C-alpha positions as CSV (number, residue, x, y, z in Angstrom):
1,M,-5.7,27.3,-8.3
2,Y,-5.5,30.9,-7.1
3,A,-6.2,34.1,-8.9
4,V,-4.6,37.4,-8.0
5,I,-6.6,40.4,-9.2
6,F,-5.2,43.9,-9.1
7,E,-7.4,46.9,-9.5
8,V,-6.4,50.6,-9.6
9,M,-8.2,53.8,-10.5
10,P,-5.4,56.3,-11.3
11,E,-6.2,60.0,-11.5
12,P,-6.6,60.9,-15.2
13,E,-3.7,63.3,-15.0
14,R,-1.4,60.7,-13.4
15,R,-2.4,57.7,-15.5
16,Q,0.8,57.8,-17.6
17,D,2.9,58.2,-14.5
18,Y,1.3,55.0,-13.2
19,L,2.0,53.1,-16.4
20,D,5.6,54.4,-16.5
21,I,6.2,53.1,-13.0
22,A,4.7,49.7,-13.9
23,A,7.0,49.5,-17.0
24,K,10.0,50.2,-14.8
25,L,9.0,47.4,-12.5
26,R,8.6,44.8,-15.2
27,P,12.4,44.0,-15.6
28,E,12.5,43.3,-11.8
29,L,9.5,40.9,-12.0
30,E,11.1,39.1,-14.9
31,K,14.0,38.1,-12.6
32,I,11.7,36.2,-10.3
33,D,11.6,32.4,-10.8
34,G,8.2,31.3,-11.8
35,F,7.1,34.7,-13.2
36,I,5.7,34.2,-16.8
37,S,4.0,37.5,-17.6
38,I,1.4,40.0,-16.4
39,E,-0.6,42.5,-18.4
40,R,-2.8,45.3,-17.4
41,F,-6.0,46.2,-19.3
42,E,-8.5,48.9,-19.0
43,S,-11.9,47.9,-17.6
44,L,-14.6,46.8,-20.0
45,T,-17.3,48.5,-17.9
46,Q,-15.5,51.5,-16.3
47,P,-13.1,53.5,-18.5
48,G,-10.1,54.6,-16.5
49,K,-10.0,51.6,-14.3
50,I,-7.0,49.3,-14.9
51,L,-7.3,45.6,-14.2
52,S,-4.9,42.6,-14.2
53,L,-5.5,38.9,-13.5
54,T,-2.8,36.4,-12.7
55,L,-3.3,32.7,-12.1
56,R,-1.1,30.9,-9.6
57,Y,-0.9,27.1,-10.1
58,F,0.0,24.7,-7.3
59,P,3.4,23.0,-7.9
60,H,2.7,19.6,-9.3
61,V,4.0,16.7,-11.5
62,V,2.1,14.4,-13.8
63,G,2.4,10.6,-13.5
64,D,3.5,8.3,-16.3
65,G,2.7,5.0,-14.7
66,V,6.4,4.1,-14.4
67,A,8.3,6.6,-12.3
68,T,7.8,7.0,-8.5
69,L,6.8,10.5,-7.3
70,R,10.4,10.9,-6.0
71,E,11.7,10.3,-9.5
72,L,9.1,12.5,-11.1
73,I,10.2,15.4,-8.9
74,A,13.9,14.8,-9.7
75,R,13.3,15.0,-13.4
76,D,10.8,17.8,-13.6
77,P,12.7,21.1,-14.0
78,R,10.2,23.1,-12.0
79,A,9.7,20.5,-9.2
80,R,13.4,19.9,-9.0
81,W,13.9,23.7,-8.2
82,R,12.1,23.1,-4.9
83,A,13.0,19.4,-4.4
84,G,14.3,20.0,-0.9
85,L,10.9,21.3,0.1
86,H,8.9,18.6,-1.6
87,L,11.1,15.8,-0.3
88,G,10.8,17.0,3.3
89,L,14.4,18.2,3.6
90,D,13.4,21.7,4.4
91,H,12.5,22.0,8.2
92,N,10.1,24.8,7.4
93,H,7.8,22.5,5.4
94,L,6.2,19.1,5.9
95,G,6.9,17.9,2.4
96,C,5.2,15.0,0.7
97,D,4.2,11.9,2.7
98,R,7.2,9.5,2.8
99,A,5.0,6.6,1.5
100,A,3.7,8.8,-1.3
101,L,7.2,9.6,-2.5
102,D,7.7,5.9,-3.4
103,R,4.3,5.5,-5.0
104,V,4.0,5.3,-8.8
105,P,1.3,7.7,-9.9
106,A,-0.9,6.5,-12.8
107,V,-0.6,7.8,-16.3
108,G,-1.9,11.3,-16.5
109,E,-2.4,11.6,-12.7
110,L,-1.7,15.1,-11.4
111,V,0.0,15.0,-8.1
112,R,0.1,18.3,-6.1
113,L,3.3,18.8,-4.2
114,A,2.5,21.7,-1.8
115,L,-0.4,23.0,0.2
116,I,0.2,26.6,-0.9
117,A,0.4,28.2,-4.3
118,S,3.2,30.6,-3.5
119,R,6.4,31.2,-5.5
120,R,8.6,30.0,-2.6
121,A,6.8,26.6,-2.8
122,G,7.4,26.4,-6.5
123,A,4.1,27.7,-7.8
124,L,3.8,28.8,-11.4
125,C,2.3,32.2,-12.3
126,R,0.7,33.0,-15.6
127,D,-1.0,36.0,-17.0
128,A,-4.8,35.5,-17.4
129,S,-6.0,39.0,-18.4
130,H,-8.0,37.3,-21.3
131,A,-10.3,35.8,-18.6
132,I,-11.5,39.2,-17.2
133,T,-15.2,39.4,-17.9
134,P,-17.9,42.0,-17.0
135,A,-19.4,39.5,-14.5
136,L,-16.0,39.2,-12.7
137,E,-15.5,42.9,-12.7
138,Q,-19.0,43.5,-11.3
139,K,-18.4,41.0,-8.5
140,I,-15.0,42.6,-7.5
141,A,-16.6,46.1,-7.8
142,A,-19.3,45.0,-5.3
143,V,-16.7,44.1,-2.8
144,V,-14.6,47.3,-3.5
145,D,-17.7,49.5,-3.1
146,T,-18.1,48.5,0.6
147,M,-14.6,50.0,1.3
148,P,-14.8,53.8,1.6
149,E,-11.9,55.6,0.0
150,F,-10.6,52.6,-1.8
151,H,-8.2,53.6,-4.6
152,Y,-6.2,50.5,-5.5
153,G,-5.7,47.0,-4.2
154,R,-5.1,43.3,-4.8
155,F,-7.5,40.4,-4.2
156,D,-6.3,36.8,-3.8
157,L,-9.1,34.3,-4.7
158,R,-9.1,30.5,-4.6
159,F,-11.4,28.8,-7.2
160,A,-11.9,25.4,-8.8
161,T,-12.5,26.4,-12.5
162,M,-12.3,29.5,-14.6
163,D,-16.1,29.4,-15.1
164,K,-16.7,29.4,-11.4
165,L,-14.2,32.3,-11.0
166,A,-16.1,34.3,-13.6
167,R,-19.5,33.6,-11.9
168,S,-18.0,34.1,-8.4
169,K,-21.1,33.3,-6.5
170,S,-19.6,32.0,-3.2
171,G,-20.7,35.2,-1.4
172,Q,-18.4,34.4,1.5
173,V,-15.6,36.6,2.8
174,V,-13.4,35.4,5.7
175,S,-12.4,37.9,8.4
176,W,-9.4,37.6,10.8
177,C,-9.6,40.7,12.9
178,P,-12.7,40.9,15.2
179,S,-12.9,44.7,15.1
180,C,-12.9,44.6,11.3
181,H,-15.6,41.9,11.4
182,V,-17.8,44.1,13.6
183,Q,-17.2,47.2,11.4
184,F,-18.3,45.3,8.3
185,T,-21.2,43.2,9.8
186,E,-22.7,45.9,12.0
187,T,-22.0,49.1,10.0
188,T,-20.8,48.7,6.4
189,L,-22.8,45.8,5.2
190,P,-26.1,46.8,6.7
191,T,-25.6,50.3,5.2
192,V,-25.0,48.7,1.8
193,E,-28.0,46.5,2.2
194,K,-30.2,49.5,2.9
195,T,-29.1,51.4,-0.1
196,R,-29.0,48.5,-2.6
197,G,-31.5,46.1,-1.2
198,S,-29.1,43.2,-0.5
199,K,-25.6,42.5,0.9
200,P,-22.8,41.8,-1.6
201,F,-21.5,39.0,0.6
202,E,-21.6,37.5,4.1
203,M,-18.6,37.5,6.4
204,T,-17.3,34.6,8.4
205,P,-14.7,34.7,11.2
206,F,-11.6,32.7,10.3
207,M,-11.8,30.4,13.3
208,L,-15.4,29.4,12.3
209,F,-14.3,29.0,8.7
210,L,-11.4,26.7,9.8
211,R,-13.6,24.7,12.1
212,G,-16.0,24.3,9.3
213,N,-13.2,22.8,7.2
214,L,-11.8,20.7,10.0
215,D,-12.4,17.4,8.3
216,R,-10.3,18.6,5.4
217,L,-7.6,19.9,7.7
218,R,-7.4,16.8,9.9
219,P,-5.4,14.6,7.5
220,F,-2.6,17.1,7.5
221,L,-2.4,17.2,11.4
222,R,0.1,14.3,11.3
223,K,2.7,15.2,14.0
224,P,1.8,14.9,17.7
225,V,2.2,18.2,19.6
226,P,2.6,17.0,23.2
227,M,1.7,20.2,25.1
228,R,-0.6,21.3,27.9
229,V,-2.1,24.5,26.6
230,A,-4.5,27.1,27.9
231,L,-6.6,29.3,25.5
232,H,-6.7,33.0,26.0
233,R,-10.4,33.6,25.5
234,H,-12.5,36.5,24.2
235,P,-16.2,35.6,23.4
236,G,-17.1,38.8,21.7
237,L,-17.6,37.1,18.3
238,K,-20.1,34.3,18.8
239,G,-18.6,30.8,18.4
240,V,-15.0,31.8,17.9
241,V,-13.8,30.5,21.3
242,E,-15.7,27.2,20.8
243,A,-14.2,26.9,17.3
244,A,-10.7,27.5,18.6
245,E,-11.2,24.8,21.2
246,D,-12.4,22.3,18.6
247,I,-9.4,23.1,16.4
248,L,-7.0,22.5,19.4
249,H,-8.7,19.3,20.3
250,A,-8.1,18.1,16.7
251,V,-4.3,18.4,17.1
252,P,-2.8,15.1,18.3
253,G,-1.1,15.4,21.6
254,V,-2.6,18.7,22.8
255,D,-4.1,18.7,26.3
256,L,-6.4,21.7,26.6
257,V,-6.5,23.2,30.1
258,D,-9.3,25.4,31.4
259,L,-7.9,28.1,33.6
260,K,-11.3,29.1,34.9
261,Q,-10.6,32.8,34.2
262,P,-13.1,35.5,33.1
263,A,-13.5,35.7,29.3
264,V,-14.8,39.2,28.3
265,G,-14.9,41.4,25.2
266,M,-13.5,41.2,21.7
267,M,-9.8,41.5,22.4
268,S,-7.6,42.8,25.3
269,N,-7.1,46.2,23.6
270,Y,-10.9,46.8,23.8
271,F,-10.3,47.7,27.5
272,R,-8.1,50.7,27.0
273,A,-10.6,52.8,29.0
274,L,-10.2,50.4,31.9
275,P,-6.4,50.0,32.3
276,A,-6.5,48.7,35.9
277,Y,-9.1,46.0,35.0
278,R,-7.1,45.1,31.9
279,R,-3.9,44.6,33.9
280,E,-5.8,42.6,36.5
281,L,-7.3,40.2,33.9
282,Q,-3.9,39.6,32.3
283,K,-2.0,39.1,35.5
284,N,-4.6,36.7,36.9
285,E,-4.6,34.7,33.7
286,L,-0.8,34.5,33.6
287,D,-0.6,33.5,37.2
288,A,-3.3,30.9,36.8
289,A,-1.4,29.4,33.8
290,E,1.7,29.2,35.9
291,R,-0.1,27.4,38.7
292,A,-1.7,25.0,36.2
293,G,1.8,24.1,34.8
294,V,0.8,24.7,31.2
295,D,3.4,24.6,28.4
296,A,1.8,27.5,26.5
297,L,-0.8,30.2,26.8
298,V,-2.4,30.4,23.3
299,A,-4.1,33.4,21.8
300,V,-6.4,33.6,18.7
301,Y,-5.9,37.3,17.8
302,H,-2.8,39.3,16.8
303,A,-3.6,42.2,19.2
304,D,-3.7,39.8,22.2
305,H,-0.4,38.2,21.2
306,R,1.3,41.6,20.9
307,E,0.3,42.5,24.5
308,L,1.0,39.1,26.0
309,C,4.1,37.7,24.2
310,A,6.8,39.5,26.1
311,H,5.6,37.9,29.4
312,E,7.2,34.6,28.1
313,R,10.4,36.1,29.3
314,D,9.2,36.0,32.9
315,Y,6.9,33.0,33.0
316,P,7.7,29.2,32.7
317,F,5.6,28.7,29.6
318,R,5.4,30.0,26.0
319,I,3.0,32.6,24.6
320,M,1.8,31.4,21.2
321,N,-0.8,31.9,18.5
322,L,-3.2,29.1,18.0
323,L,-2.1,28.6,14.4
324,E,1.5,27.9,15.6
325,I,0.1,24.8,17.3
326,V,-1.7,23.8,14.1
327,G,1.4,24.5,12.0
328,A,3.6,22.4,14.3
329,S,1.3,19.4,13.8
330,M,1.6,20.0,10.0
331,G,5.3,20.2,10.2
332,L,5.4,24.0,9.6
333,H,7.4,26.5,11.7
334,R,8.2,30.2,11.5
335,D,10.3,32.0,14.1
336,D,8.4,34.7,16.0
337,H,10.8,37.6,15.6
338,F,8.3,40.1,17.0
339,K,8.2,38.2,20.3
340,R,11.9,37.7,20.4
341,L,12.5,41.4,19.9
342,K,9.9,42.5,22.3
343,M,11.3,40.3,25.0
344,L,14.5,42.3,24.8
345,Q,12.6,45.4,26.2
346,D,15.4,47.7,25.1
347,V,15.2,50.2,22.2
348,D,19.0,50.2,21.6
349,A,19.2,46.4,21.6
350,I,16.3,46.0,19.2
351,A,17.6,48.8,16.9
352,A,21.0,47.1,16.8
353,D,19.4,43.7,16.0
354,C,17.5,45.3,13.1
355,Q,20.2,47.5,11.7
356,D,20.6,45.6,8.5
357,L,16.9,45.9,7.8
358,V,17.0,49.6,8.7
359,A,19.8,50.2,6.2
360,Q,18.2,47.9,3.5
361,H,15.0,49.9,3.5
362,G,16.5,53.3,4.0
363,L,14.7,54.0,7.3
364,D,15.3,57.1,9.4
365,P,17.1,55.9,12.6
366,E,15.2,58.3,14.9
367,T,11.8,57.4,13.4
368,T,12.8,53.7,13.7
369,R,13.5,54.2,17.4
370,Q,10.2,55.9,17.9
371,A,8.4,52.9,16.2
372,I,10.3,50.5,18.5
373,Q,9.4,52.5,21.6
374,A,5.7,52.4,20.5
375,M,5.9,48.6,20.2
376,L,7.4,48.4,23.8
377,D,4.8,50.8,25.1
378,E,2.1,48.4,24.0
379,Q,2.5,46.5,27.3
380,P,-0.5,47.0,29.6
381,L,0.8,44.7,32.3
382,P,4.5,45.6,33.2
383,L,6.9,42.7,33.0
384,R,8.1,41.2,36.3
385,G,11.8,41.9,35.9
386,A,14.1,44.6,34.5
387,S,15.1,44.9,30.9
388,L,17.7,42.4,29.7
């Protein structure tokens, strides 16, 4: 089960404006399948703070001891809404195991149908503002207080029971971006510890978190991914490279190749002050990957992927994120539109490709072109050939 907590501190003179905007949004929310209700309440401990709590339930069916899982899905109104996904007919999702679909769940057995509690997977959302407690507020406040200039935000939490959510003593926060991790662990959290006497939480890089849960992940890595891959390495956060290697080794079919290239720093963009060295590192790695005959050069961080992905146009291998490999083994796929557009290397072509989105969101064409150019300028090592 997931909880979505929304917290906002409107200026006293704008409080009614905020509530009016929320009221106007409600009719739009009610059109969304799976939306039940959501209410906002004033904080019990801080007058003026507005809170909401929404619970998201994994899509599921309950066995009756007679029907197969396939039959339960077909006759359950909510499960039937996403039957194509649950039955494995949607290429973007793995779906339930084939053998499991023909199994007869026991009476009262709850069978989860998806790995994620999102609306597109058929999750159910219910208002749970009644479960907001002073203890929960205080825990959220401890996290918020570590973020200077925080005014409003949403927190997604995964928990086992409502009691555990209210106590919220896990004390673990997962980080994705290495620069954010350093900012929190070397500056923000030590400062909070000095002023309060203790840290409100510890922070774990996502790769270490995923490696720590590898035994739970392994059963979902069902599909072989027959690829020779090389890992784009940055050892700035201790253990992340080793964790990424362990995760790749767990994917059936993956052959991890060591390119014997220098691994330095947090991410490639940490070397902005050394542009020639940055270009040299990237070119040597790309050339080494070509000589090694790999199928993909795999990055861990988003910043590295942004800088490297367009080189897929000119080299005989793919540029991928590590989680694309994991997702492929789980039967999950999402097209990398950022990479596809960046490989065009042409502002006009990219703007034309996105013209429907520009119109849909009312974007200024000239501002859009400037944003596209900024994306293309994030290319430390020039591509081999001319723009397509």
